[in-house]
C-alpha positions as CSV (number, residue, x, y, z in Angstrom):
1,G,-35.4,-25.3,-6.0
2,A,-33.0,-22.7,-7.3
3,H,-34.7,-19.8,-5.4
4,A,-34.3,-21.6,-2.1
5,A,-30.6,-22.3,-2.7
6,A,-30.0,-18.6,-3.8
7,G,-31.8,-17.4,-0.6
8,A,-29.7,-19.7,1.5
9,H,-26.5,-18.4,0.0
10,A,-27.6,-14.8,0.5
11,A,-28.5,-15.5,4.1
12,A,-25.2,-17.2,4.7
13,G,-23.4,-14.2,3.2
14,A,-25.3,-11.8,5.4
15,H,-24.6,-13.8,8.5
16,A,-20.8,-13.9,7.6
17,A,-20.8,-10.2,7.1
18,A,-22.5,-9.7,10.5
19,G,-20.0,-11.9,12.1
20,A,-17.1,-10.0,10.6
21,A,-18.6,-6.8,11.9
22,G,-18.6,-8.1,15.4
23,G,-22.3,-9.1,15.6
24,G,-21.5,-12.8,15.6
25,G,-21.4,-15.2,18.5
26,G,-17.6,-15.1,18.8
27,P,-15.5,-12.7,20.9
28,A,-15.8,-9.1,19.9
29,S,-12.0,-8.6,19.9
30,T,-9.0,-10.8,20.2
31,Y,-7.0,-7.9,21.7
32,T,-8.0,-7.2,25.3
33,R,-6.5,-4.9,27.9
34,A,-6.9,-4.6,31.6
35,P,-10.0,-2.7,32.7
36,G,-9.2,0.9,33.5
37,A,-5.9,0.7,31.6
38,A,-5.3,3.5,29.2
39,P,-4.3,2.5,25.7
40,A,-0.7,3.2,24.8
41,A,-0.8,6.3,22.6
42,E,2.6,6.1,20.9
43,P,2.9,8.2,17.7
44,I,3.8,6.3,14.6
45,D,6.6,7.8,12.5
46,L,5.1,7.2,9.1
47,L,8.2,8.5,7.3
48,A,10.4,5.9,9.0
49,S,7.9,3.2,8.4
50,A,7.6,3.9,4.7
51,R,11.3,4.8,4.1
52,G,12.2,1.5,2.4
53,S,9.2,1.7,0.1
54,I,9.9,5.3,-0.8
55,I,13.5,4.5,-1.6
56,K,12.6,1.6,-3.8
57,R,10.4,3.9,-5.9
58,V,12.6,7.0,-5.9
59,V,16.0,5.5,-6.7
60,P,15.1,4.1,-10.1
61,L,13.4,7.4,-11.0
62,V,16.5,9.4,-10.1
63,V,18.8,6.9,-12.0
64,A,16.5,7.2,-15.0
65,V,16.6,11.1,-14.9
66,V,20.4,11.1,-14.5
67,A,20.8,8.7,-17.4
68,V,18.6,10.8,-19.7
69,L,20.5,14.0,-18.8
70,I,23.8,12.2,-19.5
71,L,22.6,10.9,-22.9
72,R,21.3,14.3,-23.9
73,R,24.6,15.9,-23.0
74,C,26.6,13.3,-24.9
75,L,24.3,13.6,-28.0
76,R,24.6,17.4,-28.0
77,H,28.4,17.2,-27.6
78,R,28.6,14.8,-30.5
79,R,26.5,17.0,-32.7
80,A,28.6,20.0,-31.9
81,R,31.8,18.1,-32.9
82,R,30.2,17.1,-36.2
83,A,29.3,20.7,-36.9
84,I,32.9,21.8,-36.3
85,D,34.4,19.1,-38.6
């Protein structure tokens, strides 16, 4: 009945999780290297990798701050002129 179906789903989920963890019948890794070969240990420049993403977030922020500063200056200048007249 319903309990048997639920048990089958749970077992299938556990089997899929074991397969994803490398315990399944498939190959352990699709990336292989020659026996005895040392892995290439090249440092990753994270700043260079993330530069585009950082710029996309920082530029609008800088533009917004500059716009607010310009607006404040214009409004203060306008109020000062009104006080003189």
